[in-house]
C-alpha positions in Angstrom: 16.7 -1.0 15.5 20.7 -1.7 15.4 21.9 0.2 12.1 23.8 -3.2 11.0 20.4 -5.0 10.7 18.8 -2.0 9.1 17.0 -2.8 5.8 18.7 -0.9 2.9 16.0 2.2 1.4 15.4 0.0 -1.0 13.9 -2.1 1.3 12.2 0.6 3.0 8.5 1.2 1.9 5.8 4.2 2.4 2.3 2.3 3.1 -0.8 5.0 3.0 -4.3 3.6 3.8 -7.5 5.5 2.8 -10.9 5.0 3.6 -12.2 3.3 0.7 -13.2 -0.6 1.3 -10.4 -3.0 1.2 -8.7 -3.6 4.6 -7.5 -6.5 3.9 -5.3 -5.5 1.1 -3.6 -3.1 3.3 -3.1 -5.5 6.3 -1.7 -8.2 4.1 0.5 -6.2 2.2 1.7 -5.0 5.4 2.3 -8.2 6.7 4.0 -9.5 3.6 6.6 -6.6 3.4 7.2 -6.8 7.4 8.2 -10.6 6.4 10.4 -10.2 4.0 12.4 -8.4 5.9 11.3 -4.8 5.0 10.7 -1.6 6.7 7.3 -0.1 6.4 6.3 3.5 7.3 3.0 3.4 7.8 0.0 6.7 7.9 -3.6 6.3 7.7 -5.8 8.7 7.2 -8.7 9.7 9.6 -11.1 7.6 7.4 -8.4 4.9 6.9 -8.7 4.3 10.3 -12.5 4.1 10.6 -11.9 1.8 8.0 -9.6 -0.7 9.7 -12.1 -0.1 12.3 -15.0 -1.6 10.7 -13.4 -4.0 8.2 -10.7 -5.4 10.3 -11.5 -4.6 14.3 -8.4 -2.8 14.4 -9.1 0.3 17.0 -5.1 0.9 17.8 -2.3 0.9 15.5 0.6 -1.4 16.6 2.3 -4.4 15.1 0.2 -6.6 17.4 -3.3 -5.2 16.0 -2.3 -4.9 12.4 -0.4 -7.9 11.9 -1.4 -10.3 14.9 0.8 -13.2 13.6 3.7 -11.2 13.0 6.8 -12.0 15.9 7.2 -9.0 18.3 11.0 -8.8 16.9 9.7 -7.2 13.3 7.9 -4.4 15.8 11.3 -1.9 14.7 10.5 -2.4 11.6 7.1 -0.9 11.4 6.8 2.7 11.6 3.5 4.4 12.3 3.1 8.1 11.9 0.1 10.3 12.8 -1.3 12.1 9.1 -1.1 15.1 11.0 2.2 15.5 11.4 3.0 17.0 7.7 6.5 17.2 9.4 7.3 14.0 9.6 10.6 12.0 7.8 8.0 10.8 5.1 7.4 14.1 3.9 10.8 14.8 3.3 12.5 14.4 -0.4 15.8 13.3 1.9 14.0 10.2 2.7 15.2 7.5 1.0 12.9 4.7 0.2 11.9 2.0 -2.2 8.6 3.1 -3.0 4.8 4.6 -1.8 1.7 2.1 -1.9 -1.8 4.1 -1.2 -3.9 1.1 -0.7 -6.9 1.5 -0.4 -7.4 4.8 -2.3 -10.4 6.8 -2.2 -11.5 8.9 -4.7 -11.1 11.3 -2.1 -7.5 11.1 -1.9 -6.7 10.0 -5.4 -8.2 13.7 -6.5 -5.8 15.4 -3.4 -2.8 13.6 -5.1 -3.5 14.4 -8.5 -3.6 18.0 -7.7 -0.9 18.7 -5.2 -3.4 19.1 -1.9 -0.3 18.2 0.5 -2.7 19.3 3.7 -1.9 15.9 5.4 0.9 13.7 5.8 -0.5 10.7 3.4 -0.7 13.1 0.2 2.3 14.7 1.3 4.1 11.8 0.9 2.6 10.8 -1.9 3.6 14.1 -4.0 7.2 13.8 -2.3 7.4 10.5 -4.2 6.6 11.8 -7.2 8.8 14.6 -7.1 11.6 12.8 -6.2 10.9 10.0 -8.8 10.3 7.0 -6.4 7.7 4.6 -7.1 4.1 5.3 -6.7 1.5 2.7 -6.5 -2.3 4.5 -6.1 -4.3 1.1 -5.7 -8.0 2.9 -6.3 -10.8 1.0 -5.0 -14.2 2.8 -5.9 -16.4 2.1 -8.3 -17.9 3.0 -11.2 -15.6 5.7 -12.3 -16.5 9.1 -12.6 -14.8 11.5 -14.9 -13.1 13.4 -12.2 -11.8 10.3 -11.3 -10.6 8.9 -14.9 -8.9 12.4 -15.0 -7.3 12.3 -11.6 -6.1 9.0 -12.7 -4.8 10.2 -16.4 -2.9 12.8 -14.1 -1.2 10.5 -12.1 0.0 8.3 -14.7 1.0 11.1 -16.6 3.3 11.8 -13.6 5.1 9.0 -13.0 2.4 6.8 -10.9 1.2 3.5 -11.4 -2.5 2.6 -11.4 -3.0 -0.5 -10.2 -6.9 -1.0 -9.1 -8.2 -3.7 -7.0 -9.6 -5.7 -9.5 -8.5 -9.4 -8.8 -8.3 -12.1 -11.4 -10.6 -15.4 -11.3 -8.3 -17.5 -13.6 -6.6 -18.8 -10.4 -10.6 -20.2 -9.3 -10.0 -18.4 -5.8 -12.4 -20.7 -3.6 -11.8 -18.0 -0.3 -11.8 -14.2 0.4 -7.9 -14.6 1.7 -6.9 -15.8 -2.4 -8.8 -13.0 -3.8 -7.1 -10.6 -1.8 -3.6 -12.3 -2.2 -3.9 -11.7 -6.1 -4.3 -8.2 -5.3 -0.9 -7.9 -3.0 1.2 -10.0 -5.2 0.5 -7.5 -8.0 1.7 -5.0 -6.0 4.7 -6.9 -4.3 6.0 -7.6 -7.8 5.8 -3.8 -9.0 7.6 -2.9 -5.7 10.3 -5.9 -7.1 9.7 -7.6 -3.9 9.8 -11.3 -4.0 7.2 -13.5 -2.5 5.1 -16.9 -2.8 1.8 -15.7 -3.3 -0.1 -17.5 -5.9 -1.3 -14.8 -8.4 0.4 -15.4 -12.0 -1.3 -16.3 -14.7 1.1 -18.5 -16.0 1.1 -20.7 -13.3 -2.4 -21.5 -13.2 -2.1 -22.0 -16.6 0.4 -24.7 -16.1 -1.7 -26.2 -13.9 -4.8 -26.7 -16.1 -2.5 -28.0 -18.7 -1.6 -30.6 -16.6 
């Protein structure tokens, strides 16, 4: 990528995908970040790869398979890291970025991050985000919660992470799965301070219902 057109660190994000159900959330977020001119460093756990195949039919990780609608010109803005490569750039505190999102986040990955287990790149990158005081948004999906999950969430919250469970609201009266997905993706984009046009806000829904 031409250095002159490379996104600033504030427009560079890390996206981690684990094995909890919710591939549609991750793929939609990836699409929205890339289309809005952001650089995305992607790391997928082994079970995350299974998730992408089972729920979205994704066999290989590439721009064409993950975001089919994206123009090929965006390819330099998607950097895919092997989860076993704990020496990758996103595992270093000197790598500047605007935040990391784990979406979806399984209870296993939640616990690994909360206990400081950096045995793979995804959890190590999350730990580095915390120690560098950069935004870490953890979108836990599994339900119901055990006490262990709750305590791990508490630990991460105290450490500075934002817990953003994939709990969509229905006040927008969604009629498609895509609208439900957009609700959660819009929440994450708001947390990353990325402008978007997804219809996710209660005020907008309330204004329409008052007309």
